[in-house]
N, C-alpha and C positions, 0 to 999 in steps of 0.2 A: 196359335202362336208356337213357333219352334224356337227354342233358346239353346245356345251352345253351352258347353260346360264352363265357359268363362263368363256366362251371363249375357252374351250378345244376342240380340234378337236376329234370327236368321231369316224368318219370313212370317208374315201374318196373312190369313185368308179369311174373308167373311163368307160363311157357308150359307147363312140365311137368317131370317128374323127369329126373335125369341120373345114371347109374351109371358112374363114370369108370374108364377103364383107363389111359390115358396123359394124360388131361386133355382139354379141349375145344379142338378144332382148327379148326372151321369159322368162316370170317368171315361177317358179315352181308352181305346183298345188297339193294340198293335197286332198287325197281321202282315208278316213278311215285310215288304217295302212300303206298306200303307199304314196310316193311322186312321182309325174309324171312330166317328163320333155320332151320337144320337141326340136328338132334341125333340122330345115329346112335350109340347107346350100348349097354351090355350088357343093358339092358332093352329094352322096345319103343320103337323110334325114332319120330321124328315130324318133320315140316316144317311151318312155320306162317308166316303173313303177319300183320303188325300194322300198324295205322294209325300213320304216323310222327308225327302230331300229338297223338294221344290215348293210344296204346298198346293200343287196342281190338283184340282178336284178330279178324281178318277171316275167316280160314279156318285150319284145322289138319287135317293128314292123317297118318294112322298109317303108319309104315314098319316094316320087319322088325327083329328084334333082332340085335345084333352091332356091335361097336365099329368105327367108321370116322370119318374126319376130313376128308372132302372139303368144299369150299366150293361151294354152288350158284351158278349163273350164268344170267342171262337173255340169250338171243341171238335174233336174227332168223333163223329157220330155216324153210325151205320156205314162205316168205311170211307167217309169223306169229311172234309172240313165244312163245318156249318157255323154260321154266325147267328146266334140266338138272342132274341130280345123280347122281354115281356112288358106288358103295359097296354093301356087303352082297351082293356078287356079282350086281349088276345096274346098268344105267344106265336112269334114268327121266326122261321128259319130262313136265312138268306145265304146265297153263295157269296162268301167274303171277297172273292176275286172280281165279281161282276155286279153284286147287289141284287141279282135276280132272286125272286122268292122261290124257295124249295117247297115249303109247306107252311100252313098256318093253322092255328087251333083256337077255338073260343076259350076264354078264361085267361088268367085266373082272377083278375080284378081290373077295375077301371084304372087304378093307379098302383104301381109297385115301386119299390125303392131299393131293390136288391138285385142280385144276379142269380139266374137259375143254376141248379146243380145238374149233374148228368153222370151217366155211366155209358157203357158201350151201346145200350139198347134204348135208353129212356132219357128224357129231359124232365126234371122235377122243378115245377114252377110254383111259386107261392105269391099270395097277395094279401092286402090288408085294408083296401079302401076302394069302393064300398064293400066289395065281396071279400070273404075270408075263406081260405082253404089251401090245400096242396093238390096239385095235379101231377100224375105220371103219364107223360105223353110219349108215344112211340117215336123214336128218333128218326125212323125212316119215313115218317109221314104216312104210313099205311093205314088203311081204313077208309070208310066212306063218310059222307056228310052226316049220316045218322049217329055214328059213334064218335066223330070228331077226333079220332086218333088217341083217345084217352083210354088207358087200361084200368086205372083206379084213381079215386080221389078221396081226400079227407076234408069234410066240410067243417066250417066254423072255427078253424084254427088260424089266428092272426100271426103270420110270420111275414111282416111287412118290411121292416128295416133290416134285420139280420138276414144274411144269405144262408140257405141250407147247404149242407155238404154231404157227399156220399163217403161213408167210411166202410169199405168192404160191402157187406150185405146190409148195412144199416144206413138209413137216411136220417141224418142228424139235423134237427130243426130247432132253433132257439126262438121261442115266441117273444113278442115285444113285452108281454106282461111278466117275464122273468121265469117262465117254465120252459125246460128243455125236454124235447121229445125224441125218442129213438123208435123208428118204424122200419118194418120190413120193406126193402126196396122192391120186392117181387109183387107184393099184394097190398101194401099199405097198412097191414096189421100193426098196431102200436104195441111195442114191447114194454115201454115204460114212459112215464112222465115224472119229471123231477123239478120241483120249485127250488131254485138256488137259494133265494132269500126273500122272505115275505115282504111285499111292498116295494121291492126294487126291480126296475125294468131292465131290459137288455136292448142295446142298440148295436153292439159289436157282433161280428159273425164268428162262429167257431173256426179255429185254426187247427189242422191236423198235423201231427209231428210223429215221425218214426224215430224212436230212440233205441239204443241197445240196452237190453236188460241183462244183468249178470245172472247166470245160472250156475249150477254145480259143475264140477270139472268134467263130468261125463258128457254134458251137452254143450258146453262152451257158452256162447252168447247167441241171442236171437233178437230180432227186431220186435219192438212193442209199439203199438199205436196209441198215442195220447191225444186228447182234445184239450185245447186251451180256450177258455171262454170268459171274458170279463163281463161283469155286470156294471150298471151305471154308477154304483157306489165305489167302484175301483177295486173290487175283489176279483182276482183271476182264479177261476175254478179249473182244476186239472182232473180229468177223468178218462177212463177207458170206455170208448163207445162200443160196447158189446151188447148182447141181448139183455143184459142187466146193467143198470147204471153202477159203475165201479169208480167211486170217488177216490182220488189219489191225494190231492192237496188243495188248499185254498191259500192264496197269497194276496195280502192286502197291500195295495200300492199307495194308499194314503190320500188319494184324490180321485174324483170321478173319471171314468173311462167311457168313451162313446165309440171309439174306433177299434178295429181289429189289430191284434199284435202281429208282428212279422218276425219270423225266426230265421236268422242267418248265421252260419258258422257257430252254432251252439249258443248263440245269444238271442235273447228276446228283446 
């Protein structure tokens, strides 16, 4: 459904059936003049692009059967736009303009509920049901069937609902059980693990913010990267995602938080 800023329904288009398990979890994705939606469900799944102005289906591609809840994302990878979606025990890269598959890779889980992270060379996909772990996949799809495009993996780590993010040379992953992990994006070596608060889980994803840090008069100001991460008790932890966990502040919002904060014009 497309709705105007005045609340008027502009168009509605039925893309296909949906056999629900826990509900529909994937957010829509905007790419140029298209809106892209994915539906991995108990029947045969699909992913489709619609014209944002008219609702016309531009392309629609079948996926496997099996409930999953991940959101597709378009990223500039290996020199071109790629639409990446995880779930149904595979990670797939599509051409967002045509829907044609660029590459696919086995893993990371039958069901995922987040968005992969990426940098210029790799896609970082995580899962939580049935399998648990993190995969670093070559973004150009290079490699043969034997190595399935994977450069490294971390097994047994449940990062199911929160999405990972890349903070420079650090892959930042919030585990559902309330532990935050900082890993080397090049080889997967874990720099640190930090439990934010015992017995409290995490559903939100980390949000990275660049802020200006005051320095002495000699050097003026420089940008400082901070991560904001709420736990389910409603405490927002602020820290620097370096090779060591550098805690800055904890802010208690007074009620549970399950969603990621958004920062706009200096306000959270």
